[in-house]
Residue, then its C-alpha position, 0 to 999 in steps of 0.5 A: x465633598x462635604x463642603x455644602x453648608x448645612x441648612x437651618x431655620x436660623x439661617x433664613x434669619x441671618x442678617x443677609x437674609x432676614x428681609x427677604x424672608x419676612x417679607x416673602x413670607x408675608x407676601x406668599x401669605x396674602x397670595x394664599x389669602x386671596x386664594x382661599x379667601x375668594x377663589x375657594x368660597x365659589x361653591x358658597x356663592x354659586x347656590x345664590x345666583x339666580x340661574x341656580x336657584x332657577x334650576x333648584x326650583x324646577x327640580x324641587x317641582x319635579x321630585x318634590x311638589x308641594x302636594x308631596x310635602x304636604x302628605x310628608x307633613x301629614x305623615x310625620x304628624x299622624x306618627x306624633x313626630x314633634x313640629x321641630x323634627x318634621x321640620x328638620x326632616x323636611x328640610x333634609x328631603x329639600x336638601x336631598x334634591x337641591x343639594x346635588x343641583x347646586x354642586x353640580x353648578x359649583x362644580x362647573x364654576x370651579x372648573x373655570x377657575x381651574x382653567x384660568x389657573x392653568x392659562x396664568x401659569x403659562x402666561x407667568x412662563x412665557x413673561x418670565x422669559x422677556x421680563x427681567x425685573x420680578x417686581x414688574x413681573x409680579x405686578x402684571x398679575x397684581x395690578x389686574x387683580x385688583x379690578x377682576x377680583x372685586x368685580x368677579x365677586x361683588x358684582x358677578x357673584x351676586x348677579x349672574x351666573x355665566x358672568x361669575x364663571x367668566x370672572x373666575x377664570x380671570x380670578x384663577x388666572x391672575x391669583x394662580x399665575x402668582x403661586x408659579x411666580x413664587x415658585x420662580x422667584x424663590x429659588x433665587x432668593x437664597x443660596x444653595x444650601x438654604x433653597x429648600x428650606x427658604x422656599x418651604x418656610x415661606x409656602x408652608x408657613x406663610x401660604x398653607x398655615x396662615x394664608x388658609x386662614x383667610x377661608x375662615x376670616x371670609x366666613x366670618x365677615x360674611x356672617x358680621x356684615x350689616x346687610x339683609x342679604x342671602x348667606x351666598x351674597x354675603x360671601x360674595x361681598x366679604x370674598x371681594x373685600x378680602x381678596x381687594x385688600x390682600x392684593x392691595x398689600x401685595x402690590x405695596x409689599x411688591x415695591x420692596x421686594x429684593x430683586x435677585x442679583x442675576x437670573x442664574x441661581x446662586x450658589x454662595x450665601x449673599x453678603x450681610 
């Protein structure tokens, strides 16, 4: 009928929506930061766990034992290759055996995370029916995350593969459940003609463009940590710190999250 307002990015920052847009974009960034800065680091952490190292050592003992490594080294020396090239070739042979073993363990751990995420989304769907306050609903995931994430990465992620897998299930539950929360909340935060624009801005600018950068931040922190530890352990500690801080910031920000006027989708713009 030609009566629907045209969407625009500028309208997201009109007086009646500016606070909502800035806040939910920042909080969406923090939710994605926990996923990319911690959950997505699991494949980097699994190779350092005792069970993975033992499996790699067993595979190397079967497929590339010490005598075979010595024979390869002698062969390359006779061919006139430099010591640096011999080292690189031998390392490549070791990784050819160890890589698939580590990847298999990492894929299994990631499966626990995915099932936890599915459970978190289902729990959000149930809780959203019973809990009217959106702030309270989000805190059902943020408060447990304050404990689950540091324990999963800093403790289980440096000591035990089975414990890390169980922790990843819980971490997926509390982090991925937040994504379903935003899918439930954002349509109620904007009027009809800005609904897609507002949700896309928060998800893509806040989540995918800014939040995904925390994957690089975790790796940078892991390299900068002043500790004598293997790279997987350093990543685990960095992921624990990043996850805790971004979750704490999200919990504080949730205090200011605007409550939707009703559980029905708004059709008109909010009053300035």
